[in-house]
C-alpha positions as protocol buffer text, in pm:
chain_id: "A"
residue {
  index: 1
  type: MET
  ca { x: 2675 y: 1349 z: 2756 }
}
residue {
  index: 2
  type: ARG
  ca { x: 2303 y: 1305 z: 2732 }
}
residue {
  index: 3
  type: VAL
  ca { x: 2149 y: 1167 z: 2408 }
}
residue {
  index: 4
  type: SER
  ca { x: 1975 y: 1415 z: 2181 }
}
residue {
  index: 5
  type: HIS
  ca { x: 1945 y: 1234 z: 1845 }
}
residue {
  index: 6
  type: VAL
  ca { x: 1877 y: 879 z: 1727 }
}
residue {
  index: 7
  type: GLU
  ca { x: 1955 y: 731 z: 1384 }
}
residue {
  index: 8
  type: PHE
  ca { x: 1738 y: 435 z: 1285 }
}
residue {
  index: 9
  type: LEU
  ca { x: 1856 y: 189 z: 1018 }
}
residue {
  index: 10
  type: VAL
  ca { x: 1566 y: -20 z: 889 }
}
residue {
  index: 11
  type: GLU
  ca { x: 1529 y: -269 z: 607 }
}
residue {
  index: 12
  type: GLU
  ca { x: 1231 y: -125 z: 416 }
}
residue {
  index: 13
  type: PRO
  ca { x: 1008 y: 184 z: 373 }
}
residue {
  index: 14
  type: SER
  ca { x: 709 y: 45 z: 566 }
}
residue {
  index: 15
  type: MET
  ca { x: 924 y: 30 z: 884 }
}
residue {
  index: 16
  type: GLU
  ca { x: 1048 y: 384 z: 811 }
}
residue {
  index: 17
  type: ALA
  ca { x: 686 y: 502 z: 778 }
}
residue {
  index: 18
  type: PHE
  ca { x: 592 y: 328 z: 1100 }
}
residue {
  index: 19
  type: LEU
  ca { x: 874 y: 482 z: 1298 }
}
residue {
  index: 20
  type: ARG
  ca { x: 818 y: 831 z: 1157 }
}
residue {
  index: 21
  type: ALA
  ca { x: 460 y: 813 z: 1282 }
}
residue {
  index: 22
  type: LEU
  ca { x: 546 y: 656 z: 1620 }
}
residue {
  index: 23
  type: MET
  ca { x: 873 y: 809 z: 1740 }
}
residue {
  index: 24
  type: PRO
  ca { x: 750 y: 1169 z: 1793 }
}
residue {
  index: 25
  type: ARG
  ca { x: 541 y: 1019 z: 2077 }
}
residue {
  index: 26
  type: CYS
  ca { x: 823 y: 799 z: 2219 }
}
residue {
  index: 27
  type: LEU
  ca { x: 1125 y: 1023 z: 2230 }
}
residue {
  index: 28
  type: PRO
  ca { x: 1176 y: 1307 z: 2483 }
}
residue {
  index: 29
  type: ALA
  ca { x: 1076 y: 1652 z: 2380 }
}
residue {
  index: 30
  type: GLY
  ca { x: 1355 y: 1829 z: 2195 }
}
residue {
  index: 31
  type: TRP
  ca { x: 1514 y: 1511 z: 2063 }
}
residue {
  index: 32
  type: THR
  ca { x: 1559 y: 1464 z: 1692 }
}
residue {
  index: 33
  type: PHE
  ca { x: 1562 y: 1143 z: 1486 }
}
residue {
  index: 34
  type: GLU
  ca { x: 1620 y: 1019 z: 1130 }
}
residue {
  index: 35
  type: VAL
  ca { x: 1511 y: 699 z: 970 }
}
residue {
  index: 36
  type: HIS
  ca { x: 1718 y: 546 z: 691 }
}
residue {
  index: 37
  type: SER
  ca { x: 1552 y: 260 z: 500 }
}
residue {
  index: 38
  type: PHE
  ca { x: 1719 y: 8 z: 272 }
}
residue {
  index: 39
  type: GLN
  ca { x: 1591 y: -197 z: -21 }
}
residue {
  index: 40
  type: GLY
  ca { x: 1522 y: -503 z: 191 }
}
residue {
  index: 41
  type: LYS
  ca { x: 1695 y: -702 z: 463 }
}
residue {
  index: 42
  type: GLY
  ca { x: 1969 y: -836 z: 227 }
}
residue {
  index: 43
  type: ASP
  ca { x: 2057 y: -477 z: 126 }
}
residue {
  index: 44
  type: LEU
  ca { x: 2072 y: -356 z: 483 }
}
residue {
  index: 45
  type: LEU
  ca { x: 2280 y: -646 z: 603 }
}
residue {
  index: 46
  type: GLY
  ca { x: 2510 y: -620 z: 297 }
}
residue {
  index: 47
  type: LYS
  ca { x: 2581 y: -252 z: 357 }
}
residue {
  index: 48
  type: LEU
  ca { x: 2562 y: -236 z: 737 }
}
residue {
  index: 49
  type: HIS
  ca { x: 2937 y: -268 z: 819 }
}
residue {
  index: 50
  type: ALA
  ca { x: 3032 y: 0 z: 570 }
}
residue {
  index: 51
  type: ARG
  ca { x: 2755 y: 227 z: 697 }
}
residue {
  index: 52
  type: LEU
  ca { x: 2853 y: 180 z: 1060 }
}
residue {
  index: 53
  type: ARG
  ca { x: 3217 y: 230 z: 981 }
}
residue {
  index: 54
  type: ALA
  ca { x: 3129 y: 558 z: 826 }
}
residue {
  index: 55
  type: TYR
  ca { x: 2934 y: 662 z: 1136 }
}
residue {
  index: 56
  type: ALA
  ca { x: 3226 y: 566 z: 1358 }
}
residue {
  index: 57
  type: GLN
  ca { x: 3434 y: 838 z: 1196 }
}
residue {
  index: 58
  type: TRP
  ca { x: 3213 y: 1123 z: 1309 }
}
residue {
  index: 59
  type: LEU
  ca { x: 2934 y: 1009 z: 1536 }
}
residue {
  index: 60
  type: PRO
  ca { x: 2870 y: 1275 z: 1806 }
}
residue {
  index: 61
  type: ALA
  ca { x: 2868 y: 1154 z: 2166 }
}
residue {
  index: 62
  type: SER
  ca { x: 2509 y: 1255 z: 2197 }
}
residue {
  index: 63
  type: TRP
  ca { x: 2389 y: 1039 z: 1909 }
}
residue {
  index: 64
  type: ARG
  ca { x: 2278 y: 669 z: 1921 }
}
residue {
  index: 65
  type: ILE
  ca { x: 2210 y: 422 z: 1638 }
}
residue {
  index: 66
  type: VAL
  ca { x: 1928 y: 169 z: 1637 }
}
residue {
  index: 67
  type: VAL
  ca { x: 1950 y: -110 z: 1382 }
}
residue {
  index: 68
  type: LEU
  ca { x: 1606 y: -276 z: 1330 }
}
residue {
  index: 69
  type: VAL
  ca { x: 1542 y: -575 z: 1109 }
}
residue {
  index: 70
  type: ASP
  ca { x: 1277 y: -840 z: 1067 }
}
residue {
  index: 71
  type: ARG
  ca { x: 1370 y: -1183 z: 1193 }
}
residue {
  index: 72
  type: ASP
  ca { x: 1172 y: -1354 z: 925 }
}
residue {
  index: 73
  type: ASN
  ca { x: 1277 y: -1720 z: 935 }
}
residue {
  index: 74
  type: ASP
  ca { x: 1628 y: -1658 z: 1049 }
}
residue {
  index: 75
  type: ASP
  ca { x: 1780 y: -1793 z: 1364 }
}
residue {
  index: 76
  type: CYS
  ca { x: 1755 y: -1515 z: 1627 }
}
residue {
  index: 77
  type: ARG
  ca { x: 2097 y: -1576 z: 1775 }
}
residue {
  index: 78
  type: LEU
  ca { x: 2281 y: -1599 z: 1445 }
}
residue {
  index: 79
  type: LEU
  ca { x: 2114 y: -1285 z: 1312 }
}
residue {
  index: 80
  type: LYS
  ca { x: 2185 y: -1092 z: 1634 }
}
residue {
  index: 81
  type: ARG
  ca { x: 2547 y: -1210 z: 1622 }
}
residue {
  index: 82
  type: ARG
  ca { x: 2580 y: -1085 z: 1265 }
}
residue {
  index: 83
  type: LEU
  ca { x: 2444 y: -747 z: 1358 }
}
residue {
  index: 84
  type: GLU
  ca { x: 2668 y: -720 z: 1663 }
}
residue {
  index: 85
  type: SER
  ca { x: 2977 y: -828 z: 1463 }
}
residue {
  index: 86
  type: ALA
  ca { x: 2910 y: -554 z: 1208 }
}
residue {
  index: 87
  type: ALA
  ca { x: 2903 y: -285 z: 1473 }
}
residue {
  index: 88
  type: ILE
  ca { x: 3211 y: -412 z: 1667 }
}
residue {
  index: 89
  type: ALA
  ca { x: 3409 y: -453 z: 1340 }
}
residue {
  index: 90
  type: ALA
  ca { x: 3321 y: -86 z: 1259 }
}
residue {
  index: 91
  type: GLY
  ca { x: 3470 y: 21 z: 1593 }
}
residue {
  index: 92
  type: LEU
  ca { x: 3139 y: 105 z: 1763 }
}
residue {
  index: 93
  type: HIS
  ca { x: 3016 y: -5 z: 2106 }
}
residue {
  index: 94
  type: THR
  ca { x: 2696 y: -202 z: 2118 }
}
residue {
  index: 95
  type: ARG
  ca { x: 2445 y: -221 z: 2400 }
}
residue {
  index: 96
  type: SER
  ca { x: 2514 y: -584 z: 2448 }
}
residue {
  index: 97
  type: THR
  ca { x: 2891 y: -551 z: 2496 }
}
residue {
  index: 98
  type: ALA
  ca { x: 2947 y: -196 z: 2641 }
}
residue {
  index: 99
  type: ALA
  ca { x: 2878 y: -38 z: 2979 }
}
residue {
  index: 100
  type: ALA
  ca { x: 2523 y: 92 z: 3013 }
}
residue {
  index: 101
  type: ASP
  ca { x: 2623 y: 460 z: 2955 }
}
residue {
  index: 102
  type: ALA
  ca { x: 2883 y: 395 z: 2681 }
}
residue {
  index: 103
  type: TRP
  ca { x: 2704 y: 214 z: 2399 }
}
residue {
  index: 104
  type: GLN
  ca { x: 2648 y: 369 z: 2063 }
}
residue {
  index: 105
  type: VAL
  ca { x: 2455 y: 100 z: 1872 }
}
residue {
  index: 106
  type: VAL
  ca { x: 2162 y: -123 z: 1976 }
}
residue {
  index: 107
  type: ASN
  ca { x: 2037 y: -406 z: 1754 }
}
residue {
  index: 108
  type: ARG
  ca { x: 1673 y: -512 z: 1763 }
}
residue {
  index: 109
  type: MET
  ca { x: 1447 y: -748 z: 1569 }
}
residue {
  index: 110
  type: ALA
  ca { x: 1071 y: -753 z: 1482 }
}
residue {
  index: 111
  type: ILE
  ca { x: 966 y: -1117 z: 1522 }
}
residue {
  index: 112
  type: GLU
  ca { x: 886 y: -1220 z: 1272 }
}
residue {
  index: 113
  type: GLU
  ca { x: 783 y: -904 z: 1085 }
}
residue {
  index: 114
  type: LEU
  ca { x: 657 y: -553 z: 1150 }
}
residue {
  index: 115
  type: GLU
  ca { x: 300 y: -672 z: 1117 }
}
residue {
  index: 116
  type: ALA
  ca { x: 336 y: -878 z: 1441 }
}
residue {
  index: 117
  type: TRP
  ca { x: 368 y: -546 z: 1622 }
}
residue {
  index: 118
  type: TYR
  ca { x: 20 y: -451 z: 1478 }
}
residue {
  index: 119
  type: PHE
  ca { x: -134 y: -764 z: 1628 }
}
residue {
  index: 120
  type: GLY
  ca { x: 33 y: -662 z: 1955 }
}
residue {
  index: 121
  type: ASP
  ca { x: -182 y: -353 z: 1977 }
}
residue {
  index: 122
  type: TRP
  ca { x: -499 y: -440 z: 1789 }
}
residue {
  index: 123
  type: GLN
  ca { x: -676 y: -137 z: 1941 }
}
residue {
  index: 124
  type: ALA
  ca { x: -441 y: 80 z: 1739 }
}
residue {
  index: 125
  type: VAL
  ca { x: -538 y: -106 z: 1423 }
}
residue {
  index: 126
  type: VAL
  ca { x: -907 y: -52 z: 1494 }
}
residue {
  index: 127
  type: ALA
  ca { x: -839 y: 316 z: 1568 }
}
residue {
  index: 128
  type: ALA
  ca { x: -669 y: 345 z: 1227 }
}
residue {
  index: 129
  type: PHE
  ca { x: -914 y: 129 z: 1038 }
}
residue {
  index: 130
  type: PRO
  ca { x: -1251 y: 141 z: 1225 }
}
residue {
  index: 131
  type: ARG
  ca { x: -1414 y: -151 z: 1034 }
}
residue {
  index: 132
  type: ALA
  ca { x: -1142 y: -388 z: 1152 }
}
residue {
  index: 133
  type: SER
  ca { x: -1285 y: -664 z: 1377 }
}
residue {
  index: 134
  type: THR
  ca { x: -1235 y: -596 z: 1745 }
}
residue {
  index: 135
  type: ALA
  ca { x: -1248 y: -972 z: 1810 }
}
residue {
  index: 136
  type: VAL
  ca { x: -912 y: -1038 z: 1644 }
}
residue {
  index: 137
  type: ALA
  ca { x: -704 y: -970 z: 1959 }
}
residue {
  index: 138
  type: GLY
  ca { x: -898 y: -1239 z: 2152 }
}
residue {
  index: 139
  type: LYS
  ca { x: -836 y: -1514 z: 1893 }
}
residue {
  index: 140
  type: ALA
  ca { x: -598 y: -1786 z: 2001 }
}
residue {
  index: 141
  type: ALA
  ca { x: -398 y: -1767 z: 1685 }
}
residue {
  index: 142
  type: TYR
  ca { x: -308 y: -1402 z: 1749 }
}
residue {
  index: 143
  type: ARG
  ca { x: -267 y: -1388 z: 2131 }
}
residue {
  index: 144
  type: ASP
  ca { x: 108 y: -1415 z: 2107 }
}
residue {
  index: 145
  type: PRO
  ca { x: 201 y: -1178 z: 1821 }
}
residue {
  index: 146
  type: ASP
  ca { x: 547 y: -1315 z: 1792 }
}
residue {
  index: 147
  type: ALA
  ca { x: 430 y: -1670 z: 1743 }
}
residue {
  index: 148
  type: ILE
  ca { x: 183 y: -1617 z: 1464 }
}
residue {
  index: 149
  type: ARG
  ca { x: 218 y: -1900 z: 1213 }
}
residue {
  index: 150
  type: GLY
  ca { x: 223 y: -1877 z: 834 }
}
residue {
  index: 151
  type: GLY
  ca { x: 362 y: -1525 z: 807 }
}
residue {
  index: 152
  type: THR
  ca { x: 247 y: -1224 z: 997 }
}
residue {
  index: 153
  type: TRP
  ca { x: 202 y: -989 z: 702 }
}
residue {
  index: 154
  type: GLU
  ca { x: -9 y: -1252 z: 530 }
}
residue {
  index: 155
  type: ALA
  ca { x: -215 y: -1301 z: 846 }
}
residue {
  index: 156
  type: PHE
  ca { x: -263 y: -923 z: 874 }
}
residue {
  index: 157
  type: GLU
  ca { x: -357 y: -876 z: 507 }
}
residue {
  index: 158
  type: ARG
  ca { x: -603 y: -1168 z: 538 }
}
residue {
  index: 159
  type: THR
  ca { x: -761 y: -1029 z: 855 }
}
residue {
  index: 160
  type: MET
  ca { x: -791 y: -679 z: 705 }
}
residue {
  index: 161
  type: ARG
  ca { x: -949 y: -807 z: 383 }
}
residue {
  index: 162
  type: GLN
  ca { x: -1215 y: -980 z: 584 }
}
residue {
  index: 163
  type: SER
  ca { x: -1305 y: -631 z: 720 }
}
residue {
  index: 164
  type: GLY
  ca { x: -1316 y: -479 z: 373 }
}
residue {
  index: 165
  type: TYR
  ca { x: -962 y: -329 z: 361 }
}
residue {
  index: 166
  type: PHE
  ca { x: -682 y: -375 z: 114 }
}
residue {
  index: 167
  type: ARG
  ca { x: -883 y: -603 z: -116 }
}
residue {
  index: 168
  type: THR
  ca { x: -623 y: -561 z: -390 }
}
residue {
  index: 169
  type: GLY
  ca { x: -332 y: -624 z: -162 }
}
residue {
  index: 170
  type: LEU
  ca { x: -188 y: -485 z: 156 }
}
residue {
  index: 171
  type: ARG
  ca { x: -49 y: -128 z: 115 }
}
residue {
  index: 172
  type: LYS
  ca { x: 223 y: -157 z: 366 }
}
residue {
  index: 173
  type: ILE
  ca { x: 331 y: 204 z: 386 }
}
residue {
  index: 174
  type: GLU
  ca { x: -29 y: 326 z: 424 }
}
residue {
  index: 175
  type: ALA
  ca { x: -93 y: 71 z: 705 }
}
residue {
  index: 176
  type: ALA
  ca { x: 235 y: 149 z: 878 }
}
residue {
  index: 177
  type: THR
  ca { x: 173 y: 527 z: 880 }
}
residue {
  index: 178
  type: ALA
  ca { x: -188 y: 493 z: 1005 }
}
residue {
  index: 179
  type: ILE
  ca { x: -116 y: 233 z: 1276 }
}
residue {
  index: 180
  type: GLY
  ca { x: 204 y: 396 z: 1390 }
}
residue {
  index: 181
  type: ALA
  ca { x: 12 y: 714 z: 1465 }
}
residue {
  index: 182
  type: HIS
  ca { x: -216 y: 520 z: 1706 }
}
residue {
  index: 183
  type: LEU
  ca { x: 0 y: 250 z: 1849 }
}
residue {
  index: 184
  type: ASP
  ca { x: 50 y: 271 z: 2234 }
}
residue {
  index: 185
  type: PRO
  ca { x: 399 y: 146 z: 2324 }
}
residue {
  index: 186
  type: GLU
  ca { x: 303 y: 47 z: 2674 }
}
residue {
  index: 187
  type: ARG
  ca { x: 0 y: -153 z: 2554 }
}
residue {
  index: 188
  type: ASN
  ca { x: 174 y: -358 z: 2289 }
}
residue {
  index: 189
  type: ARG
  ca { x: 177 y: -735 z: 2372 }
}
residue {
  index: 190
  type: SER
  ca { x: 457 y: -830 z: 2129 }
}
residue {
  index: 191
  type: LYS
  ca { x: 772 y: -927 z: 2329 }
}
residue {
  index: 192
  type: SER
  ca { x: 1000 y: -818 z: 2043 }
}
residue {
  index: 193
  type: PHE
  ca { x: 830 y: -482 z: 2029 }
}
residue {
  index: 194
  type: ALA
  ca { x: 872 y: -448 z: 2409 }
}
residue {
  index: 195
  type: ARG
  ca { x: 1249 y: -511 z: 2366 }
}
residue {
  index: 196
  type: PHE
  ca { x: 1271 y: -240 z: 2102 }
}
residue {
  index: 197
  type: ARG
  ca { x: 1058 y: -3 z: 2313 }
}
residue {
  index: 198
  type: ASP
  ca { x: 1272 y: -58 z: 2622 }
}
residue {
  index: 199
  type: ALA
  ca { x: 1592 y: 10 z: 2433 }
}
residue {
  index: 200
  type: VAL
  ca { x: 1450 y: 338 z: 2302 }
}
residue {
  index: 201
  type: THR
  ca { x: 1310 y: 430 z: 2647 }
}
residue {
  index: 202
  type: GLU
  ca { x: 1656 y: 360 z: 2799 }
}
residue {
  index: 203
  type: LEU
  ca { x: 1808 y: 630 z: 2573 }
}
residue {
  index: 204
  type: GLY
  ca { x: 1634 y: 901 z: 2775 }
}
residue {
  index: 205
  type: SER
  ca { x: 1706 y: 763 z: 3119 }
}
């Protein structure tokens, strides 16, 4: 059965806002989606098995679940293993362990945080915030969005302050909504975003 609906489980409201702005331009016409945010990564991880077990009782064949968390400073492999284990223990098939047309859950990470994906498509940032410097994308420190040192949200906030935005602190939901509305999935240079994008694109193939 072809997919018609996607459930996104994310760790915080800023990622929810980002996906609500982005997904209508990524999913095929006629598809529906819902985004469920938690009160941080610890809350999502703590409740994930129970949430997935509940899904397993009634999940329609045409639905898929995407679990999306920030890597932060965690070991990628250990975090991915924890996410995979939660799904398997709940009785669901993951993209990593099931046949291509039989999986129900895919686990993805933003490395290290959502803001890295903004650096991956700086044109979208400038479209959303026109005073943002167009030179940022060419700076060596930001060329690999997944390797920015010192925290990506801190780097994003600092860069935006230099352009006159968010002088009293980064308003994450506002930024996520504005940038998500302009971000071009095919243009984004973040490798972790590309893995997320490809998993979503695969749903419609």
